[in-house]
N, C-alpha and C positions, 0 to 999 in steps of 0.2 A: 657374642651375646645378642639376644633378640632385641634389646633396647639400643644397641649400638654404642654402649658405653666403653670407655677405655680404662677406667679405674672404678674401684668399688669399695664400699664400707660394709662390714659385716659385724654381727654379734657372734661370738664363739660360744655363748652360753645363754641360759635363761637370765635375762637382765633383772628380773624381779624376784629372784630367789638367791639365798646365800649358798645353798648346797649346789655342787657342780658335779656332773658326771664326767669321768675322764673321756678324752677323745681317743677312740680306737685307732691304732696305727694304720689299719687299712683305710679307715675313713679319712685320716689325715693325708695319706698318699693319693686317694681319690680326689680330695679337694685340690691338692697341688697340681694334679694332672688336669683338672678342669680349668683352673686358672691359666695354665699354660695353653691349653687348647683354645680358650676364649681370647687369647692374645692380650690379656690385661697387663697394663704397664705398672699398676700399683694396686695393692689391696691393703687396706687398713682395717683395724678392729676398733670398736667403741666399747668402753668398759661399762659395767653394770651401773645403773642409776642409783643403786643402794650405797655405793662406795662414797665415803666422805672422809678423806684423810685430814681435814681441818677440824674435825669434831673434838670437843673437850671430853666427851664421854669415853672412858677407857675401853669399854667393851666394844663399842661401835668402831673406835679407832683401830683396835686390833683386827677386827673383822675387815675393816677397810684396807689396811695395809696387806693383810693376808690375801684379800681379794685382788689387789693390784698385782701381787706376786703371781697369783693364779692366772690373771689376764696375760701377763708377760710370758709365762710358761706356755700357755695355750697358743699365743701368737707365734712364739718361736717354733713350736711343733708344726705349725701350718705355714711356716716361712713368711709370716706377716711381719713387716718391718716395724710398724708403729701401732701403738694402742692410744687412741684418742681418749683423754680423761678430763673430766671436769675437776677443778681444784677443790671443790667442796664448799660448804657453807659455815659461817661463823657461829650461827646460833646466838646465844647470849654473851659470848666472850668478846673481849675487845678485838677489833678487826686486825690490828697489827699482830696480836698473838695468834690469831687464826691463820693469817698468811704464813707466819713462821711454822706453825704446826703442819699446815698443808705441805710446805716445802720439805720439812723434815720427814713427813710420812712418805712422800714420793721418793725422796732420797733413800729411805730405808728399804723400800721395795726394790729399787734399782740395785742397792748393795746386795740384797739377798739373791738377786738374779744375775749377779756379775758373771760375765762370760757368755750370756745369751745375746743373740743378735737383735732382739726386739727392744724397743724403747718406748718412751711416753711422749705424746704430744699434748701439752696443756692447752685446753680449749678456752678461747675467750668467751665470756658469758655476758648476759644482759644485765646482771646485777639484781635480778629479781629476789626479793626477800633479803636474806643475808648472804647470798651467793657471792663467792670471791671470784676475782679474775675479770671484772668489768672494766678495769683500766689496764693499760699497757704497763704502767709503773708497778702495779701489784704483781703481774706475771713476771716482770723483770726481777723483782725482789725474790720471788720463788726460784727463778733460774739461778740467781747469784748464789743462793744457799746450796742448791743441787749441784751446780758446777763446782763449788768449793769442796763438795763431798767426792769429787772425782768422776762425775757422770755427765760431763758436758756433751759428749758424743752421743749420749742416749736420751737426751731430752731436748725438745724443741716445741714449736707452737702450731696449733691449728686455729685459724681465724674464721669465725662464723659471721657472715655478713649481716644476718638478722640480729645476732647478739650485739655486735659492735654498734650497729645503728640504734638499737634500743638503748644501748649504754650511752648514746649521745654523740658518737663519732659520725662525721659526714662522709658520704660516698658519692655525692654529686652536688653541684657541678664539678668539673675537673679540678678546680682549685681546692675544693673540699676533700676530694679523694687524695690529691697530692699531699695535702696537709695531714690527713690521717696516716698515710703511708710514711711520711716524714717523721711523725710522732712515734710510729711503731719502730722505725729504723733507729731513731735516737734512743728509745728505751730498751729495745730488745735486739734489734738487728734483723734486717730482712733476710739475711742468710739463714735465720732460724725459723722462717716461715716455710713449712713443708707441705701444708694442705690448706685449702680454703673450702669451708662448707658454704655452698651457694644457696642462699634462701632469701626470699623476700620476707617482709614483715607485715603482719596484720595490724600492728600498732605503730604509732608515730615515733619519730626520732626522740630519744631521751625518755621514752615511756618506762624503761626498765622492765618491760613485759616481754617474755619469750614466747612468741606465737608465730610460727612459720607460715609463709604463704607461697603460692606458685610464683615463678619468676615473672616479674613485670606486672603482677596483679595486686601488689601490696603498696605500702607506703614508701618503700625504697624506690620502686618504679623502674621502668625499662632503661632509662638513660644511664642510671648508675651501673647497671649490669653491662651495658654497651661499653662504658668506660673501663670497667674491670676486665672485660674480655679482650680489650685492646691496649691495656696499659703495659708498657715495656718492662716495668719492674715486676709484673706478675705473669709474664709470658710463659715461664717454665713451672709455674705452681699448679699442681693438679686441683681441679674443682670437683667436689662431690655434692650431689643434691641430697638434701634432707627435707624436701618439699612434700606437701600432702600427697598421699598415695591413693586416696579414695576418690571414686567417681561420684556423679550426682546421686547415685543410690546409696552412698555410704560404704560400698564394698570396695576392696582393693582392686585397683585398675592399673595395669601396666602402662596403659596409654598416657597416664599422668606423667610418668617419668619420660616417656618418649617425647611428649609435648614440651616438657621443660628443657630436655636436652636440645631439641630442635630450636627452641627459642634462644637459648644461650648461643648455640652455634650460628644462628642467624644474625647475631650481633657482631660477629667477627668480621673485621674489615678485610676486603680482598677475598 
């Protein structure tokens, strides 16, 4: 890869539309060949931003569960192991009911795709608006329901550094990061942490505002990422950037990713 990355996140569809064109078999084979040629150790997909399995609206809920099924099917066709998915938003319904509804919706999608190799990573969120998943306990409650439906092997977690910071969790100094990881382990289990989205935050800790920033340039700051890059409990967890891609002119700029990768790697001890 030109950017020097070892893992990658992709969208397998237009994320702002419900209708989806099928993936041609030849295109799928070409994708898998390109992944192998690039020497990537992991590729994950991210689901459509339209999907909300927690919704109380029956039409949107059906579309959302169908959408998750489609995401899982497309991922399996491309040999992608995980689909990163936001758990959804409660809207006007009681939060506890929304958490249960989200879990049931994800479990339904996994039941309908039983036998596929692909699974779902529930992503931690900043808790903006009525979004679910800003606490480890909420995600643990979802996992409990999904596990009980027989899908423990196909559901795990993606931790987003910007999101957990905005939700109020500390990432530095070391005692704060240790506390956050201990809380995650107690509620969910670090064995279920499969991917980290490495993003700095434009807003302060506890703001509940989801705004990503380049590594070391935001409110999280460089010391937190130095700690993350060298923490023994995170040593084997792949990190994927979702940092800003635009240059000073507002246009897409690959150098942004190269710079953020170099910054992260520069924090590694030894």
